Every structure is written in structure tokens, then in C-alpha cells.
C-alpha positions in Angstrom: 3.5 -3.3 -10.3 -0.2 -3.3 -9.8 -1.9 -3.3 -6.4 -5.6 -3.2 -5.5 -7.2 -0.4 -3.5 -9.2 -2.1 -0.7 -11.9 0.6 -0.6 -12.7 0.7 -4.3 -11.3 -2.6 -5.6 -9.7 -0.6 -8.4 -6.3 -1.7 -9.7 -3.6 0.9 -9.1 -0.3 1.1 -11.0 2.4 1.9 -8.5 4.7 4.6 -9.9 7.5 4.6 -7.3 8.6 1.2 -6.1 11.2 2.6 -3.7 8.5 4.4 -1.8 6.4 1.2 -1.7 9.2 -0.8 0.0 10.0 2.0 2.4 8.1 1.3 5.7 8.7 4.9 6.8 6.5 6.2 3.9 2.8 6.0 4.6 1.8 6.9 1.1 2.7 5.8 -2.4 2.1 7.4 -5.8 0.0 5.5 -8.2 -2.4 5.7 -11.1 -5.8 4.1 -11.0 -6.7 1.9 -13.9 -10.5 2.4 -13.8 -12.2 3.6 -17.0 -10.8 3.9 -20.5 -8.7 7.1 -20.1 -5.4 7.2 -18.3 -5.9 8.8 -14.8 -3.8 11.4 -13.2 -1.3 10.1 -10.5 -2.6 10.2 -7.0 -1.3 9.6 -3.5 -2.6 6.4 -1.8 -2.2 5.2 1.7 -0.2 2.0 1.6 -2.3 0.7 4.5 -5.3 0.7 2.1 -3.6 -1.3 -0.6 -3.4 -5.1 -1.2 -2.1 -7.4 -3.9 -4.7 -8.2 -6.6 -5.1 -11.7 -5.1 -6.4 -10.0 -1.9 -3.3 -10.7 0.2 -2.2 -7.8 2.4 1.1 -6.1 1.9 4.0 -7.4 4.0 4.4 -5.6 7.3 8.0 -4.7 6.5 6.6 -2.4 3.7 4.1 -0.6 5.9 5.4 -0.7 9.5 8.9 0.6 10.5 8.6 -1.2 13.8 7.4 -4.6 12.5 10.3 -6.5 14.1 9.4 -5.1 17.5 5.8 -5.9 17.0 6.6 -9.5 16.0 8.6 -10.1 19.2 6.0 -8.5 21.5 3.0 -10.0 19.7 1.3 -6.6 19.4 -0.9 -6.0 16.3 -0.5 -3.1 13.9 -3.0 -0.3 14.4 -3.0 2.5 11.8 -2.7 6.1 12.9 -3.3 8.2 9.9 
């Protein structure tokens, strides 16, 4: 799967899908697809990723307490 890094707008190939879906994991391993040569895998903050369409990742992928927040109406704030 490819996601877009919000800061650089580069496409990133996600190498570990299980980590992407796990809301307890703040980072995911991926490989940037910028330039002509294959890049080395890097760790990316999931909070900084989006779908190539610009849509944000689902809260259930990035916030382990998303159900509590939905009920309380509190917004997600990232604490690195």
C-alpha cells in the first residue's frame, strides 16, 4: 500500500501492514518513492501520513482510545 507523507508529499510504500493497522504503534516502516533509485526503509510517524487522495488515516489506525474520544467528543491531539 502507498501512503503520502504530509510534510513532503512523497509517496511512501508501507512495508508492514500489521503495524499500520495497530493503533498502539505510533510509527510504521516504509520506503519513500522519490527519485529514481530505491530508497532505504525508514520509520514514519503514522500521524504524518495520509492516503494519496489527501484523506486522513482512520482514527482506529492511529489512536488506541478512538472509541472513548468518539463518545466524549474530544479531538485527538498528538503527543510525540
